[in-house]
C-alpha positions as CSV (number, residue, x, y, z in Angstrom):
1,M,-1.9,-34.9,-12.3
2,L,-4.0,-31.9,-11.4
3,T,-3.2,-30.1,-8.1
4,V,-6.2,-28.4,-6.5
5,L,-5.5,-25.6,-3.9
6,H,-7.8,-23.3,-1.8
7,A,-5.2,-20.7,-1.1
8,L,-2.3,-19.1,-2.9
9,P,0.9,-21.1,-2.6
10,P,3.8,-19.3,-0.8
11,D,5.9,-17.3,-3.3
12,L,3.4,-17.5,-6.1
13,L,3.4,-13.8,-6.4
14,R,7.2,-13.7,-6.5
15,V,8.3,-16.4,-8.9
16,T,8.6,-16.1,-12.7
17,A,6.7,-18.4,-15.1
18,T,9.9,-20.3,-15.7
19,E,10.1,-21.2,-12.0
20,L,6.5,-22.5,-11.6
21,H,7.5,-26.1,-12.2
22,E,9.5,-26.0,-9.0
23,L,6.7,-24.2,-7.0
24,L,3.7,-26.1,-8.3
25,G,5.1,-29.3,-9.8
26,G,2.5,-29.3,-12.5
27,P,-0.9,-27.9,-13.7
28,T,-2.7,-26.4,-10.8
29,L,-6.3,-25.2,-10.1
30,I,-6.5,-22.6,-7.3
31,H,-9.9,-21.5,-5.7
32,L,-9.8,-18.1,-3.9
33,P,-12.7,-16.8,-1.8
34,G,-14.5,-13.5,-2.6
35,R,-17.6,-11.5,-1.7
36,R,-19.7,-12.6,-4.6
37,Q,-20.4,-16.0,-6.1
38,P,-20.1,-17.9,-8.4
39,P,-16.4,-17.6,-9.3
40,L,-14.7,-15.9,-12.2
41,F,-12.5,-18.5,-13.9
42,V,-9.2,-17.5,-15.4
43,S,-6.8,-19.7,-17.2
44,V,-3.1,-18.8,-18.0
45,L,-0.1,-20.5,-19.5
46,L,-2.0,-22.9,-21.7
47,H,0.9,-22.1,-23.9
48,G,4.1,-22.1,-21.8
49,N,5.7,-19.2,-23.6
50,E,2.7,-16.8,-23.3
51,T,3.4,-15.4,-19.9
52,S,1.4,-12.1,-19.8
53,G,-1.6,-13.8,-18.2
54,F,0.4,-15.2,-15.3
55,A,2.1,-11.8,-14.8
56,A,-1.3,-10.1,-14.9
57,L,-2.6,-12.4,-12.2
58,Q,0.4,-11.6,-10.0
59,Q,-0.1,-7.9,-10.5
60,L,-3.8,-8.2,-9.7
61,L,-3.4,-10.4,-6.6
62,R,-0.8,-8.2,-5.1
63,R,-3.5,-5.5,-4.9
64,Y,-5.7,-7.8,-2.9
65,Q,-3.1,-9.3,-0.5
66,D,-4.7,-7.5,2.5
67,R,-8.3,-7.3,1.3
68,E,-11.1,-9.5,0.1
69,L,-11.6,-10.2,-3.6
70,P,-14.8,-8.7,-5.0
71,R,-15.8,-12.1,-6.4
72,E,-14.6,-15.7,-5.9
73,L,-11.7,-16.4,-8.3
74,S,-10.7,-19.8,-9.7
75,I,-7.3,-19.9,-11.5
76,F,-6.0,-22.6,-13.7
77,I,-2.2,-22.5,-14.3
78,G,-1.6,-24.8,-17.3
79,N,1.6,-26.0,-19.0
80,V,4.3,-25.2,-16.4
81,A,6.6,-27.8,-17.9
82,A,6.7,-25.9,-21.2
83,A,6.9,-22.6,-19.3
84,R,10.1,-23.8,-17.7
85,H,11.7,-23.8,-21.1
86,Q,9.8,-20.8,-22.5
87,L,8.1,-23.0,-25.1
88,R,4.6,-23.1,-26.4
89,R,4.5,-26.9,-25.6
90,L,7.1,-29.6,-25.3
91,E,7.6,-31.9,-28.3
92,Q,5.9,-34.9,-26.7
93,Q,2.9,-32.9,-25.5
94,P,-0.4,-32.0,-27.3
95,D,-1.3,-28.3,-27.3
96,Y,-2.9,-27.4,-24.0
97,N,-5.4,-25.3,-25.9
98,R,-6.6,-28.0,-28.2
99,V,-7.4,-30.7,-25.7
100,W,-10.6,-29.3,-24.0
101,P,-14.0,-31.0,-24.1
102,G,-15.7,-30.6,-27.5
103,G,-12.5,-31.2,-29.5
104,I,-10.9,-34.4,-30.8
105,V,-11.3,-37.1,-28.2
106,A,-8.0,-38.7,-27.2
107,D,-6.8,-40.7,-24.2
108,T,-3.9,-38.5,-23.2
109,P,-3.0,-37.3,-19.7
110,E,-3.6,-33.7,-20.9
111,H,-7.1,-34.5,-22.1
112,Q,-7.9,-36.2,-18.8
113,L,-6.5,-33.3,-16.8
114,V,-8.5,-30.5,-18.5
115,Q,-11.6,-32.7,-18.3
116,Q,-11.1,-32.8,-14.6
117,V,-10.8,-29.0,-14.5
118,F,-13.9,-28.6,-16.6
119,D,-15.9,-31.0,-14.3
120,V,-14.8,-29.2,-11.2
121,M,-15.9,-25.8,-12.6
122,R,-19.1,-27.2,-14.0
123,A,-20.0,-28.4,-10.5
124,K,-19.1,-25.0,-9.0
125,T,-20.8,-23.0,-11.8
126,I,-19.0,-19.9,-13.1
127,F,-19.8,-16.2,-13.5
128,A,-17.6,-16.0,-16.7
129,S,-14.4,-17.5,-18.1
130,I,-11.3,-15.7,-19.3
131,D,-8.4,-17.4,-21.1
132,I,-5.3,-15.2,-21.5
133,H,-2.8,-15.5,-24.4
134,N,0.0,-13.6,-26.2
135,N,0.7,-13.4,-29.9
136,T,4.1,-14.0,-31.4
137,G,3.4,-11.6,-34.4
138,L,2.4,-8.0,-34.3
139,N,-1.3,-7.8,-33.5
140,P,-3.6,-5.4,-31.6
141,H,-5.1,-6.4,-28.3
142,Y,-8.3,-8.2,-29.1
143,A,-10.8,-10.7,-27.7
144,C,-12.1,-13.9,-29.2
145,I,-15.5,-15.5,-28.6
146,N,-17.2,-18.7,-29.9
147,R,-20.9,-17.6,-29.6
148,L,-22.6,-14.5,-30.9
149,D,-24.5,-14.0,-27.7
150,H,-24.8,-10.5,-26.1
151,N,-23.3,-11.7,-22.8
152,F,-20.2,-13.0,-24.7
153,L,-20.0,-9.8,-26.7
154,H,-20.3,-7.6,-23.6
155,L,-17.6,-9.6,-21.9
156,A,-15.3,-9.3,-24.9
157,T,-15.8,-5.6,-25.4
158,L,-14.8,-5.0,-21.8
159,F,-11.3,-5.9,-23.0
160,S,-11.3,-4.5,-26.6
161,R,-13.7,-3.2,-29.2
162,T,-11.9,-5.6,-31.6
163,V,-13.5,-9.0,-31.3
164,V,-13.0,-12.2,-33.4
165,Y,-15.7,-14.8,-33.6
166,F,-14.6,-18.4,-34.5
167,V,-15.7,-22.0,-34.3
168,K,-12.5,-23.6,-35.5
169,P,-10.2,-24.9,-34.2
170,T,-12.1,-27.0,-31.7
171,G,-10.8,-28.2,-28.3
172,V,-10.0,-24.7,-27.2
173,Q,-10.7,-23.6,-23.6
174,S,-13.1,-20.8,-24.4
175,M,-15.3,-23.1,-26.6
176,A,-15.5,-25.7,-23.8
177,F,-16.3,-23.1,-21.1
178,A,-18.9,-21.5,-23.4
179,E,-21.1,-24.4,-22.3
180,L,-20.9,-23.1,-18.7
181,G,-21.3,-19.4,-19.2
182,P,-19.9,-16.4,-21.0
183,A,-16.3,-17.2,-22.1
184,V,-13.6,-15.2,-23.9
185,T,-10.0,-15.6,-25.0
186,V,-8.0,-12.3,-24.8
187,E,-4.9,-11.7,-26.8
188,C,-2.5,-9.3,-25.0
189,G,0.1,-8.6,-27.7
190,Q,3.6,-9.9,-27.5
191,V,5.3,-11.3,-24.4
192,G,7.3,-8.8,-22.4
193,Q,5.1,-5.8,-23.1
194,A,4.2,-4.2,-19.8
195,H,1.0,-2.7,-21.2
196,G,-0.3,-6.1,-22.2
197,V,0.1,-7.3,-18.6
198,T,-1.6,-4.2,-17.2
199,H,-4.4,-4.4,-19.7
200,A,-5.1,-8.1,-18.7
201,A,-4.9,-7.3,-15.0
202,E,-7.4,-4.4,-15.4
203,F,-9.7,-6.6,-17.4
204,I,-9.8,-9.3,-14.7
205,D,-10.3,-6.7,-12.0
206,A,-13.2,-5.2,-13.9
207,C,-14.9,-8.6,-14.3
208,L,-14.4,-9.3,-10.6
209,H,-16.3,-6.1,-9.8
210,L,-19.3,-6.9,-12.1
211,A,-22.5,-7.9,-10.3
212,E,-23.8,-9.0,-13.7
213,L,-23.1,-8.5,-17.3
214,P,-25.1,-5.7,-19.0
215,A,-28.5,-6.7,-20.3
216,H,-28.7,-4.3,-23.3
217,T,-27.8,-5.4,-26.8
218,L,-24.7,-3.9,-28.4
219,L,-24.9,-2.1,-31.7
220,D,-22.7,-2.6,-34.7
221,Q,-21.1,0.8,-34.1
222,D,-20.0,-0.3,-30.6
223,I,-17.7,-3.1,-31.9
224,D,-15.3,-4.1,-34.7
225,L,-16.4,-7.7,-35.1
226,F,-14.6,-10.2,-37.3
227,H,-15.4,-13.8,-38.2
228,T,-12.5,-16.3,-38.8
229,V,-13.3,-18.1,-42.0
230,A,-10.2,-20.2,-42.6
231,I,-6.9,-21.4,-41.1
232,V,-3.7,-21.3,-43.1
233,K,-1.0,-24.0,-42.4
234,I,2.3,-24.9,-44.0
235,P,2.5,-28.6,-45.2
236,E,5.0,-30.4,-43.0
237,H,7.1,-31.6,-45.9
238,R,7.8,-28.1,-47.1
239,H,11.1,-26.4,-46.2
240,L,10.0,-23.1,-44.6
241,A,12.2,-20.1,-44.0
242,I,12.2,-16.3,-43.9
243,D,13.7,-14.3,-46.8
244,D,15.6,-17.3,-48.1
245,A,15.6,-17.8,-51.9
246,L,16.5,-21.5,-51.6
247,A,13.7,-22.5,-49.3
248,D,10.6,-24.2,-50.7
249,I,8.5,-21.4,-49.1
250,S,10.2,-18.1,-48.1
251,L,8.1,-15.8,-46.1
252,V,8.5,-12.0,-46.7
253,P,10.4,-10.5,-43.7
254,D,7.7,-8.0,-42.7
255,L,4.8,-10.5,-42.9
256,D,3.6,-10.0,-39.3
257,H,3.0,-6.3,-40.1
258,L,0.0,-7.4,-42.2
259,N,-2.1,-8.5,-39.2
260,F,-5.6,-6.9,-38.9
261,R,-5.1,-5.1,-42.2
262,E,-7.5,-5.4,-45.0
263,L,-5.1,-6.6,-47.7
264,P,-5.9,-6.0,-51.4
265,A,-5.8,-8.8,-54.0
266,G,-2.2,-9.3,-55.2
267,T,-0.5,-8.8,-51.8
268,V,2.7,-10.9,-51.6
269,L,3.0,-13.2,-48.6
270,A,5.8,-15.5,-49.7
271,R,8.1,-16.6,-52.5
272,I,8.5,-20.2,-53.6
273,H,11.5,-22.1,-55.0
274,G,10.7,-24.6,-57.8
275,N,7.3,-26.0,-58.7
276,L,5.0,-26.2,-55.6
277,P,1.4,-27.3,-56.3
278,D,0.4,-26.9,-52.6
279,P,2.4,-24.2,-50.9
280,F,-0.3,-23.4,-48.3
281,D,-2.9,-25.7,-46.7
282,V,-6.0,-23.6,-46.2
283,R,-9.1,-25.1,-44.4
284,D,-12.5,-23.5,-44.0
285,E,-14.8,-24.1,-41.0
286,Q,-16.0,-27.3,-42.5
287,G,-12.4,-28.6,-43.0
288,R,-12.5,-28.2,-46.8
289,E,-9.3,-27.3,-48.6
290,V,-9.9,-23.8,-50.0
291,S,-6.4,-22.4,-50.8
292,T,-7.3,-21.5,-54.4
293,R,-10.2,-19.4,-53.1
294,Y,-7.8,-17.0,-51.2
295,F,-4.3,-17.4,-52.8
296,E,-2.6,-17.9,-56.2
297,L,0.9,-18.2,-57.6
298,K,2.3,-15.4,-59.7
299,E,5.9,-15.4,-60.9
300,H,7.0,-17.7,-58.0
301,Q,5.2,-15.6,-55.4
302,I,2.2,-16.5,-53.2
303,V,-0.2,-13.6,-53.4
304,T,-3.7,-13.0,-52.2
305,R,-6.4,-13.8,-54.9
306,V,-9.1,-11.7,-53.2
307,P,-9.1,-9.0,-50.5
308,L,-8.8,-10.5,-47.1
309,M,-7.8,-9.8,-43.5
310,P,-5.3,-12.0,-41.6
311,S,-4.6,-12.4,-37.9
312,M,-1.9,-14.0,-35.9
313,L,0.6,-13.9,-38.8
314,T,4.0,-14.7,-37.2
315,L,7.6,-15.1,-38.2
316,D,8.2,-17.6,-35.4
317,L,8.9,-20.8,-37.4
318,Q,8.4,-23.1,-34.4
319,V,4.9,-21.6,-33.7
320,I,4.0,-21.9,-37.4
321,R,4.9,-25.6,-37.3
322,Q,3.1,-26.3,-34.0
323,D,0.0,-24.2,-34.8
324,C,-0.5,-22.3,-38.0
325,L,0.7,-19.5,-40.2
326,C,-2.4,-17.4,-39.7
327,Y,-6.2,-17.1,-39.7
328,L,-8.2,-15.4,-42.3
329,M,-11.1,-13.2,-41.3
330,E,-14.1,-11.2,-42.7
331,R,-15.8,-8.2,-41.1
332,I,-19.4,-9.0,-39.9
333,G,-22.2,-7.4,-38.0
334,I,-23.6,-8.4,-34.6
335,N,-26.7,-10.0,-36.2
336,Y,-24.5,-12.3,-38.4
337,P,-26.0,-15.9,-38.3
338,D,-24.2,-18.4,-36.2
339,A,-21.6,-20.1,-38.4
340,R,-22.9,-23.6,-37.4
341,Q,-26.1,-22.7,-39.2
342,V,-24.6,-21.4,-42.4
343,S,-22.3,-24.3,-43.3
344,G,-22.9,-23.8,-47.0
């Protein structure tokens, strides 16, 4: 069940993410007053092991303990049950960032809960939406958007000049809230890095101080913009390991160092044991299997067939199983057509 509050709970600024299940009892939506309306919406802990967003909110709200917020702020604290165990999600749960309106419709408590959050915020209207995440692999701080609209681009570049545009997977928070106003997902590096927490806190504070988003159009030289063209997953029936010659698929041990690097054709990502006709499952934006477009087998190695740029490569085997191995991207310009109009 969703708890809705209109003030900060006692001790919220003191507890760790692992203790939130005791303080809140479950997912919680908190509305805080401020000088301007409508509210800025911020969601954290949609993945229970990605704690920088919650720590950033604590850092920010300590600054305003004795003064008014520049703008109303609505906070959604998501999967506290998984946060208790420092997990992305519990085994019996769906992913809290795949259940939002616009994704696969299912009659689960999580789908119903986030629909309630969405309905509440639609009724209030929003100034903008920020969803805060961490990566498990080595990645720069970057922002993700689902619409190539100048308001979305301005919001994203307030966080980083590195911006990723994607339309798959669906059911993510930023894509749902894009129906309500400018929405962005920000990736703050790995958990435990203090500069990721501070960066997220400063970004939220900057958004709270905005009267409006800039009206001018960004230029290509103002931004490093990438388009996610495919998602790479490992088939469930394949034994996956790291640097293990006997595994079906053995990832190279420095794999996550390849994120946001333009890899040449022939780059080795993994080694295979035996005859594997389908080591990777690669799907484009239309859901088509396109693994042979991007990868090939050479001497029991999985190598890139063409130059490409990956993001979110990780060596966390549980995250790979629960989400994916990585995303594949291409560099684009600001005037790139909306991917929904170029489905060929």
